[in-house]
N, C-alpha and C positions, 0 to 999 in steps of 0.2 A: 559791300556800297555801303556810302552815308548817307541815312535818311536825313540828315539834320541841315542838308543844304539842299531841301524843297524849296522848288519853284514855285508854288501855288499853295494856297490855304485848303485844297480837297484835290482828290483823286483826279487825273487827268480823265474825263468822258468816252477819250480815241482811242480808247485800247493800250492806252501804256502801260507797261508793269506798275503793281505796287509792289510796296515788301511784302505782301501775301503770295503774291504770286511765285517773288523769287525765292522768297526765304521759309514758306510756310509758314510762319510765324504771323500776327496781327499783326499791323503798323503803327507805328506814334498818328494820335489823332490827325489827317490830312497829312502825313509825309507821302511823299512818290523816292521810290527808290530810284537813284541814279546809276544811267542815264538809262532813261523810260524808256529809249528805241534804240537798239545796239544793229550795225549794217547784217550781220548774220544774217537776218530777214526780208534785207532788202531785196529791192526790184532791180535797182541798179545802183553803182557805184562809181565815182568820179571821185580824183582825189591831187593834190599835187602840195606842193612846198614851196613855199615865196619867202624872200627875203624880206627880214623884219626890219624896214625901213618906212619913212613917208610914203611911197607907193603901196605900201603891202595893200594895202585897203583899196583904191580902184582896182588894184590889180586880180584881185578877186570879184570884184564885180565883172569886170569884164571875161574873167573865167567862167564864172558863173552861169552868166546869163545864157552863152549858147549849150550846156551841161542843161538846165531846167529846162529850157526850150525843145530839148531833143527829147526829154523825159517824164516831163511831168505837166499835167493839165492845170496846173496853178498857174498864177501870176510870177512871169520869171520876172519883173522890176522889184517886185516885194522880194523873192527871193535873193535876188542881187547885191539890191541895197542890204539885208540880214546877212549876208556874208562878210559886205564890205566895213559893216561896223563892226563884228563879231571880231575882224583881222584886225581892224584899227586898236582894238581895245585889248587886244593880248598885246600889240606891238607897244603901245603907249602906256599900260597899266600891269603887263606882265612881263612876262622874260623869254627870249631867244634862248630857243636851243641852239649849243653853238657851232654844230658842223656848218661849215659854206661860208662863216663869216656871220650866222646868224637867219635861222629860220623859224618857222610856223608853218603848222601841215593846217591844211584845211578839206576838208572832206564834204562832200554831200550826194546824200542818199534818199531813195523813195521807198515808198511804202505799195502793197496794193490796196491798203482804205485809203489811198491819198496824199497821206503827211507825207515830209520831205522833213528829211534832219538834216540842218548844217553844221559840223564841227570845225572847230580848231585847236590843236595841242599847242602847248606852252610850255616850257621850262618851270612855271612859276607854280609849285604843287598847292598855292591857297588862293582862296576869292576873298578879300577883302572888299566888306560889304554888299555883297550879294544881295542878302535881305533883301536891301532895298532897292538894288536895282532889279530884281526877280521879282518883285511885287509891285511893281508900278501900274499906275492905272493904263486903259489904253487913252484918255486923253490929255491931249496938249498942255504939258507941266512949263509953260515957254516957250522959250527955243526948243525946238526937240535937238536931244543928243544922244547920242552913241546908243547903248542897248536899248531906249526906251520902244524904238524901233520894233523889237520883236513883241514886247506887247500891244501896241498900236495893230501889229497885224494880225494879233491873236492868234502868236505865239506862247510855246511853254518853254521858258528860259530855264536850264541843268547843267549842274558840271560835278563831275567827281574828279579823284586824281589820278592820274595816268602810269602805267609802272612795265617796266622794263620784263623781259623774258624772265629774269632772275626775283621780280614780284617786287624791288624796287621802287620806290616810287621816285619820279622821274619828272613831274611835271601835272598837268593836267588835262580835261580836254571839257570842254564849253559846246553844250548841244543846243540847236534852238528848233525845235521841232514846230513846224509850219503847216498849217490844216491847207490843203486846197482849195476852199470856199471859206466864205465866212458863214455859211449857213450851216446851225446845228452847234454850232462853237458854244460854249457856253461861256 
């Protein structure tokens, strides 16, 4: 995992794994190993492939709404908005996987402690400008756009390269980790 893609200046206080947790060595100051949560310990998992076009973001929002209402006690509108923006960002600024005319993959999974992970896979193995996007404050910077919504909803944005079964880098996974409530979030 590449800790240089840290989304926050301090390790998450919500139980996400730090570099020490995963690698046994001390992390760089404030580094977070990405992705901080994996679906392996999830209490539920929903996923789909979306055609990478102008309707992908709204399509993600429509799909996520019933998933989170069925499985998560947090704000379903916030979760579906973040899913919309993650997918839209992948379609606009990344690269679709070539199968079926171009797709991105959306996953939503939750944890017993109330956190919700929303992930989008795309075929571009870089995330240019990540530090600027991930370190935005939650104050409105003019007209709210794209991934600012993750910060607004007190989420943690992270990413890591995506590998196939042969360990070849084939793209990236971007993850937004949302708290169930804003209470107690740093």
